[in-house]
C-alpha positions as CSV (number, residue, x, y, z in Angstrom):
1,M,109.8,119.9,85.5
2,L,110.0,118.3,88.9
3,K,112.2,115.2,89.3
4,F,112.0,112.8,92.3
5,R,114.9,110.6,93.3
6,Q,117.2,109.4,96.0
7,A,120.1,111.7,96.8
8,Y,123.8,110.8,96.2
9,I,127.1,112.2,97.3
10,A,127.2,115.1,94.9
11,D,124.0,116.4,96.5
12,I,125.7,116.9,100.0
13,P,126.0,120.7,99.7
14,Q,122.4,121.1,98.8
15,L,121.3,118.6,101.5
16,I,123.2,120.7,104.0
17,D,121.4,123.9,102.7
18,M,118.0,122.2,103.0
19,R,118.8,120.9,106.5
20,I,119.9,124.4,107.6
21,A,116.8,126.0,106.0
22,Y,114.6,123.4,107.9
23,L,116.3,124.1,111.2
24,K,116.1,127.9,110.8
25,E,112.3,127.6,110.3
26,D,111.8,124.9,113.0
27,Y,113.9,126.8,115.6
28,N,112.9,130.3,114.6
29,G,116.5,131.0,113.4
30,L,120.0,129.8,114.2
31,T,123.0,131.8,115.4
32,A,126.0,132.0,113.1
33,E,127.9,129.7,115.5
34,Q,125.1,127.1,115.4
35,T,125.0,127.3,111.6
36,R,128.8,126.8,111.4
37,T,128.9,123.9,113.8
38,I,125.9,122.1,112.3
39,T,127.2,122.6,108.8
40,S,130.5,121.1,109.7
41,Q,128.9,118.1,111.4
42,L,126.5,117.5,108.5
43,Q,129.4,117.5,106.0
44,D,131.0,114.7,107.9
45,Y,127.8,112.9,108.7
46,F,126.5,112.9,105.2
47,K,129.8,111.6,103.7
48,K,129.9,108.8,106.2
49,H,126.2,107.7,106.3
50,L,124.5,108.7,103.0
51,N,123.0,105.6,101.4
52,Q,124.4,103.4,104.2
53,D,122.0,104.0,107.1
54,F,120.8,107.4,106.1
55,F,118.8,108.0,103.0
56,A,117.7,111.3,101.5
57,F,114.8,111.5,99.1
58,V,114.7,114.7,97.1
59,C,112.6,116.6,94.6
60,E,114.5,118.9,92.2
61,E,113.8,121.4,89.5
62,N,116.6,122.3,87.1
63,E,119.1,120.4,89.2
64,V,118.2,122.5,92.3
65,I,116.8,120.5,95.3
66,V,113.5,122.1,96.4
67,S,112.3,119.5,98.8
68,T,113.7,116.7,101.1
69,A,112.7,113.8,103.3
70,F,115.3,112.0,105.2
71,L,115.2,108.4,106.5
72,V,117.6,107.2,109.2
73,I,117.7,103.4,109.8
74,F,118.6,102.0,113.2
75,E,119.5,98.5,114.1
76,K,118.7,97.3,117.7
77,P,118.2,94.0,119.5
78,A,114.8,92.8,118.3
79,N,111.8,92.7,120.6
80,P,108.0,92.2,120.0
81,S,107.7,95.8,118.8
82,F,110.4,95.5,116.2
83,L,110.9,91.9,115.2
84,T,113.5,92.6,112.5
85,G,115.6,94.8,114.9
86,L,115.4,97.5,112.2
87,T,113.5,100.7,112.7
88,G,113.5,104.1,110.9
89,T,113.0,107.7,111.6
90,I,111.8,110.2,109.0
91,L,113.1,113.7,109.6
92,N,113.8,116.9,107.8
93,V,110.6,116.8,105.6
94,Y,111.1,120.3,104.1
95,T,109.9,122.0,101.0
96,L,111.0,125.5,99.9
97,P,108.0,127.8,100.6
98,Q,107.3,128.5,96.9
99,Y,106.9,124.8,96.2
100,R,104.6,123.9,99.1
101,K,101.0,122.6,98.7
102,R,101.8,120.6,95.6
103,G,102.0,117.1,97.1
104,I,105.8,117.1,96.8
105,A,106.4,116.1,100.5
106,S,103.8,113.4,100.3
107,T,105.6,111.9,97.3
108,L,108.9,112.0,99.1
109,I,107.5,110.4,102.3
110,K,106.0,107.6,100.2
111,M,109.4,107.0,98.6
112,A,111.0,106.8,102.0
113,L,108.3,104.4,103.3
114,E,108.8,102.2,100.2
115,H,112.5,102.1,100.9
116,A,111.8,101.2,104.5
117,K,109.6,98.3,103.3
118,Q,112.4,97.1,101.0
119,K,114.9,97.3,103.9
120,K,112.5,95.2,106.1
121,L,112.1,97.8,108.8
122,S,109.6,96.9,111.5
123,Y,108.3,100.5,111.7
124,V,109.1,104.1,110.8
125,D,108.4,107.0,113.2
126,L,108.6,110.7,113.1
127,K,107.9,113.8,115.1
128,A,105.1,115.8,113.5
129,T,105.0,119.5,113.6
130,Q,101.6,121.1,113.7
131,A,102.0,122.0,110.0
132,G,102.8,118.4,109.0
133,Y,100.4,116.5,111.3
134,S,97.5,116.2,108.8
135,L,99.8,115.1,106.0
136,Y,101.3,112.4,108.1
137,S,97.9,111.3,109.3
138,K,96.7,111.0,105.7
139,L,99.7,108.8,104.9
140,G,98.8,106.4,107.7
141,F,101.0,107.6,110.6
142,I,99.3,107.4,114.0
143,P,100.1,109.0,117.3
144,D,102.4,106.7,119.3
145,R,101.3,106.2,122.9
146,P,104.3,104.5,124.5
147,K,103.7,102.6,127.7
148,N,107.1,104.0,128.9
149,V,107.7,107.7,129.3
150,P,110.2,109.1,126.7
151,M,113.1,110.8,128.5
152,I,116.3,112.4,127.4
153,Y,119.6,113.2,129.0
154,H,121.7,116.0,127.4
155,I,125.4,115.4,127.6
156,S,127.1,118.7,128.4
157,Q,129.8,119.7,125.9
158,D,131.9,120.7,128.9
159,M,132.2,117.1,130.0
160,I,133.4,115.8,126.6
């Protein structure tokens, strides 16, 4: 029987496994070094942030996590786009292949959105894969057309 719930500290090893599985699928594989580095960072990150500003919603069967949806909460100085100063990002929506097409991810995202409402977030965003786009659209997500151009600057590890 499937059970839906919020994750807790004892789930960290399985949350790491699910994150690695998601990344391997999303990036068409990871090197052994990437896997080791990410696993190490996740161990520390989850211990520090789980149920503080990072929330994991899981579906399990027989105490094995089969699907996840993560919600990260950010606090920023308020502006007209986020009056509460609180926003969220949903990521790592991942279901093991044999459990897909059962509405599990939809249920987990709804749980994350309900949590976001309780925490008074102004909005929740995500980056949709082609596979997830129709699900997110059905749940009410809309394409974001920012008036400013999103840009990124990668900090070289050599400089740190």
